[in-house]
C-alpha positions in Angstrom: -35.5 9.0 -2.3 -39.0 10.2 -2.7 -41.9 8.3 -1.1 -45.2 8.2 -3.0 -48.1 5.9 -3.4 -47.4 5.1 -7.0 -44.8 5.2 -9.8 -46.3 7.8 -12.2 -45.7 11.4 -12.7 -42.0 11.5 -11.6 -40.1 14.1 -13.5 -37.7 12.4 -16.0 -38.7 9.0 -14.8 -38.2 6.1 -17.2 -40.3 3.1 -16.3 -40.8 -0.5 -17.3 -44.3 -1.6 -18.2 -44.2 -3.8 -15.1 -44.1 -0.9 -12.7 -47.8 -1.0 -11.6 -47.6 -1.6 -7.9 -48.5 1.2 -5.5 -47.8 -0.7 -2.3 -45.3 -3.4 -1.4 -44.5 -5.9 1.4 -41.5 -4.8 3.3 -39.7 -5.6 6.6 -40.2 -2.7 8.9 -38.4 -2.0 12.2 -40.4 -0.7 15.2 -37.2 0.5 17.0 -33.8 -0.4 18.2 -33.6 -3.8 19.9 -33.7 -7.5 19.1 -34.7 -9.0 15.8 -38.2 -9.6 17.0 -38.8 -5.8 16.5 -38.8 -6.5 12.8 -42.2 -7.1 11.2 -43.8 -7.3 7.8 -46.0 -4.3 6.7 -47.5 -3.0 3.5 -45.9 0.3 2.7 -45.7 2.7 -0.3 -43.4 1.7 -3.2 -40.6 4.2 -3.3 -40.1 6.5 -6.4 -36.5 7.0 -7.5 -35.3 10.5 -7.3 -32.6 12.1 -9.4 -29.6 9.8 -10.0 -31.6 6.9 -8.5 -33.1 3.7 -9.8 -35.9 1.5 -8.6 -35.2 -2.2 -8.2 -37.6 -5.1 -8.1 -35.7 -6.9 -5.3 -34.9 -10.5 -6.1 -32.7 -11.1 -3.0 -31.1 -9.3 -0.1 -28.3 -10.6 2.2 -28.4 -10.3 6.0 -25.0 -9.0 7.1 -23.5 -8.5 10.5 -23.8 -4.8 9.9 -27.6 -5.1 9.6 -27.8 -6.8 13.0 -25.7 -4.0 14.6 -27.9 -1.3 13.0 -31.0 -3.0 14.3 -29.6 -3.4 17.8 -28.3 0.2 17.8 -25.0 -1.0 19.2 -22.3 0.1 19.5 -24.2 3.3 20.5 -22.0 5.4 18.2 -24.2 4.0 15.5 -27.1 6.1 16.8 -25.2 9.4 16.8 -23.6 8.8 13.4 -26.7 9.5 11.4 -28.8 6.4 11.9 -31.2 7.9 14.4 -30.8 8.6 18.1 -33.9 7.1 19.6 -35.0 4.8 16.7 -33.6 3.8 13.3 -33.9 6.6 10.8 -34.6 4.1 8.0 -37.8 2.1 8.7 -37.0 -0.5 6.1 -33.5 -2.1 6.7 -31.2 -4.0 4.4 -28.1 -3.0 2.5 -26.9 -5.8 0.3 -29.2 -6.3 -2.7 -29.7 -7.7 -6.1 -32.6 -7.3 -8.5 -34.1 -6.0 -11.7 -34.3 -2.3 -12.6 -37.8 -1.3 -13.3 -37.5 2.5 -13.3 -34.8 5.1 -13.4 -34.8 8.6 -12.2 -33.6 11.8 -13.8 -29.9 11.9 -14.6 -29.4 8.1 -14.9 -27.9 7.5 -18.3 -26.1 4.1 -18.2 -28.8 1.9 -16.5 -32.1 1.1 -18.1 -35.3 -0.8 -17.1 -34.7 -4.5 -17.4 -31.1 -4.4 -16.3 -30.0 -6.9 -13.6 -28.0 -5.0 -11.0 -26.5 -5.7 -7.5 -24.9 -3.5 -4.9 -24.7 -2.1 -1.4 -27.3 0.5 -0.5 -27.8 2.5 2.7 -31.2 0.9 3.5 -34.4 -0.6 2.1 -33.2 -3.9 0.7 -35.7 -6.1 2.7 -38.7 -5.2 0.6 -40.3 -6.1 -2.8 -38.9 -2.8 -4.2 -35.9 -0.6 -3.3 -34.6 2.7 -4.5 -30.9 3.2 -4.8 -28.3 5.6 -6.1 -27.1 4.4 -9.5 -23.5 4.8 -8.5 -23.9 2.1 -5.8 -25.0 -0.5 -8.3 -23.2 -2.6 -10.9 -24.3 -5.2 -13.4 -25.0 -8.5 -11.7 -22.5 -11.3 -12.5 -24.0 -13.5 -15.2 -22.9 -16.7 -13.5 -24.4 -15.9 -10.1 -28.0 -16.1 -8.9 -29.5 -13.0 -7.4 -29.1 -14.6 -4.0 -25.4 -15.1 -4.6 -25.0 -11.6 -6.0 -26.7 -10.1 -3.0 -24.3 -12.0 -0.8 -21.3 -10.8 -2.8 -22.1 -7.0 -2.6 -21.5 -5.8 1.0 -19.3 -8.7 2.2 -17.3 -8.7 -1.0 -16.6 -4.9 -0.8 -15.4 -5.5 2.8 -13.1 -8.3 1.8 -11.8 -6.6 -1.3 -11.0 -3.3 0.2 -9.6 -4.9 3.4 -7.2 -7.0 1.4 -6.3 -5.0 -1.7 -6.4 -1.5 -0.2 -5.9 -1.5 3.5 -3.8 -4.8 3.4 -2.0 -4.0 0.2 -2.0 -7.8 -0.6 -0.2 -8.8 -3.7 1.4 -11.8 -5.4 3.4 -13.9 -3.0 2.1 -12.4 0.2 1.1 -14.5 3.1 -2.4 -13.6 4.5 -4.2 -14.8 7.7 -7.9 -14.5 7.8 -9.4 -14.6 11.4 -13.0 -15.5 11.1 -12.6 -17.3 7.7 -15.9 -19.2 7.6 -18.3 -16.3 7.7 -19.8 -14.3 4.9 -16.8 -11.9 4.6 -14.2 -14.6 5.5 -15.3 -17.1 2.8 -15.0 -14.3 0.2 -11.7 -13.1 1.7 -10.1 -16.5 1.2 -11.0 -16.5 -2.5 -10.1 -12.8 -3.1 -6.7 -13.2 -1.4 -6.0 -16.2 -3.6 -7.1 -14.3 -6.7 -4.6 -11.6 -5.7 -1.8 -14.2 -5.6 -1.5 -14.7 -1.9 -1.0 -17.7 0.3 -3.9 -18.0 2.8 -4.1 -19.3 6.3 -7.7 -19.6 7.5 -8.7 -19.5 11.1 -12.1 -21.2 11.9 -13.7 -23.9 14.0 -13.4 -27.6 13.5 -16.7 -28.0 11.6 -15.6 -25.4 9.0 -12.1 -26.7 8.1 -13.3 -28.7 5.1 -15.2 -25.7 3.8 -12.2 -23.2 3.9 -9.9 -25.8 2.4 -12.3 -26.3 -0.5 -12.3 -22.5 -1.0 -8.6 -22.5 -1.5 -7.0 -21.9 1.9 -3.4 -23.2 1.9 -3.3 -23.6 5.6 -5.9 -23.9 8.4 -5.9 -23.3 12.1 -8.7 -24.7 14.3 -9.2 -22.1 17.0 -10.8 -24.7 19.3 -7.5 -26.5 19.4 -4.8 -23.8 18.9 -4.3 -20.1 19.3 -3.2 -18.7 16.0 -1.1 -16.0 17.7 1.1 -18.6 19.4 2.3 -20.2 16.1 5.7 -19.7 14.5 4.3 -18.5 11.1 4.5 -14.8 10.3 2.2 -13.0 7.9 2.3 -10.0 5.5 -1.3 -9.2 6.2 -3.8 -10.2 8.9 -7.5 -9.6 8.2 -9.2 -9.7 11.5 -13.0 -10.3 11.3 -13.5 -11.3 14.9 -11.4 -9.0 17.2 -10.9 -11.7 19.8 -7.1 -11.5 20.3 -4.9 -8.9 21.8 -3.2 -6.5 19.4 0.2 -7.2 20.9 -0.2 -10.9 20.1 -1.3 -10.2 16.5 1.7 -7.8 16.1 4.0 -10.6 17.1 3.0 -12.8 14.2 3.0 -9.9 11.7 6.1 -9.6 9.5 8.2 -6.4 9.7 6.4 -3.9 7.6 3.2 -6.0 7.6 -0.4 -4.9 7.9 -3.1 -5.7 10.5 -6.5 -4.8 9.1 -9.3 -4.7 11.7 -12.8 -5.3 10.2 -14.5 -5.8 13.6 -14.4 -4.4 17.2 -14.2 -6.4 20.4 -17.4 -7.9 21.8 -19.1 -5.7 24.4 -17.6 -2.4 23.2 -21.0 -0.7 23.2 -20.2 2.8 24.4 -16.8 4.3 23.5 -15.4 0.9 22.6 -15.0 1.7 18.9 -13.1 4.9 19.7 -10.9 3.0 22.2 -10.3 0.3 19.7 -9.2 2.7 17.0 -6.9 4.4 19.6 -5.3 1.1 20.4 -4.8 0.4 16.7 -3.0 3.7 16.3 -0.8 3.0 19.3 0.0 -0.5 18.1 0.9 0.8 14.7 3.2 3.5 16.2 5.0 1.1 18.6 5.3 -2.0 16.4 6.4 -0.4 13.1 3.6 -2.2 11.3 0.5 -0.7 9.8 -2.7 -1.1 11.9 -5.8 0.0 10.2 -9.6 0.0 11.1 -11.4 -0.9 7.9 -14.1 1.6 6.8 -15.4 0.0 3.6 -16.9 2.3 1.0 -19.4 1.0 -1.5 -18.8 2.1 -5.1 -19.6 0.8 -8.6 -16.0 0.3 -9.6 -15.2 -2.2 -6.9 -18.6 -3.9 -7.4 -17.5 -4.3 -11.1 -14.2 -5.8 -9.9 -16.1 -8.3 -7.8 -18.4 -9.1 -10.7 -15.5 -9.8 -13.0 -13.9 -12.0 -10.4 -17.1 -14.0 -10.1 -17.6 -14.2 -13.9 -14.0 -15.5 -14.3 -14.6 -18.2 -11.6 -12.3 -16.7 -8.9 -15.1 -15.9 -6.4 -18.4 -17.5 -5.5 -20.3 -16.7 -2.3 -21.1 -19.5 0.1 -24.8 -19.5 1.0 -25.7 -21.1 4.3 -29.4 -20.2 4.5 -32.0 -19.1 2.1 -35.1 -17.5 3.6 -38.2 -15.7 2.5 -39.2 -12.2 3.5 -41.4 -13.4 6.3 -38.4 -15.1 7.9 -36.1 -12.1 8.0 -36.3 -11.6 11.8 -35.1 -15.3 12.2 -32.4 -14.7 9.7 -31.2 -11.6 11.7 -31.1 -13.7 14.9 -29.1 -16.4 13.2 -26.5 -13.9 11.8 -26.3 -12.0 15.1 -25.2 -15.2 16.9 -21.9 -14.9 15.0 -21.5 -18.6 14.1 -22.6 -18.3 10.5 -21.1 -20.5 7.7 -21.1 -18.1 4.8 -24.1 -15.9 4.0 -27.7 -15.8 4.9 -30.0 -14.6 2.0 -33.6 -13.4 2.0 -35.1 -14.4 -1.4 -37.8 -11.8 -2.1 -38.7 -13.0 -5.6 -37.6 -15.9 -7.8 -34.8 -15.5 -10.2 
């Protein structure tokens, strides 16, 4: 992505007549730490490079991954390309929806005026964002931009966790641990669309929500430990990592799959490595597949999610809608880990 003060003169750049801004309001991080290190600044509007497009951001979702990147924890985040002493990306945000207003050289299948959504490496919490075209897909017609932003990253995580790592298919039994969050609420709906029977684990106040989303069975974790039940599952999608692997293996059917999309709380140093090693050992000793989910954004899967949404199978649950100036508070809310669906920052009206 090129950074310039305007949107003129880019080689091969096709622009909308609305691309007149030279600066924009954006959320900027001053360094790793709590959400209060986020602030609003005026910065240069990015110019899309080759194979990139420029979005006028309508909405961006605050995901747990955003809060981990801001905190710089686990510390492996810092040595994996995100910046050792401070975040490499000044403007955060990954899950985005908006209107294309310019396309860079090499972009053939997206044009100014198209409404797109997707998961980008950074830059979503701003009035404009540049993104690789391959990471965007056409926004579902039946969803608002806020809902589309909520679908992108969380939907990719749920889809790849269930369909790919979990190999969920018709007639399978699935347990979702952490079913009331942004990923969990989508996982219930995607698992049902794949033909599975779903057991949702959540707190008392979320039972009605997960049932309304299609959960066949519910377990209130404030009253019962789901690993102590008699039911067995073809796939467990773990979004919390708050139970011992041996206990989860006990309730997994022979040949079943345990998909970890979270690491245990407090694993800030070598915790992720230790957790992956434990998953490998559990898989080798139990005879079941244990996988650490590494979701990969791509246009094809975004298109699958868009089709599911347009067919009425999937609709994100939005708990909070904020404006750009409230992004730090939105981060703090999501970081507490008690979210009911997604938190969305609405940058511009639909």
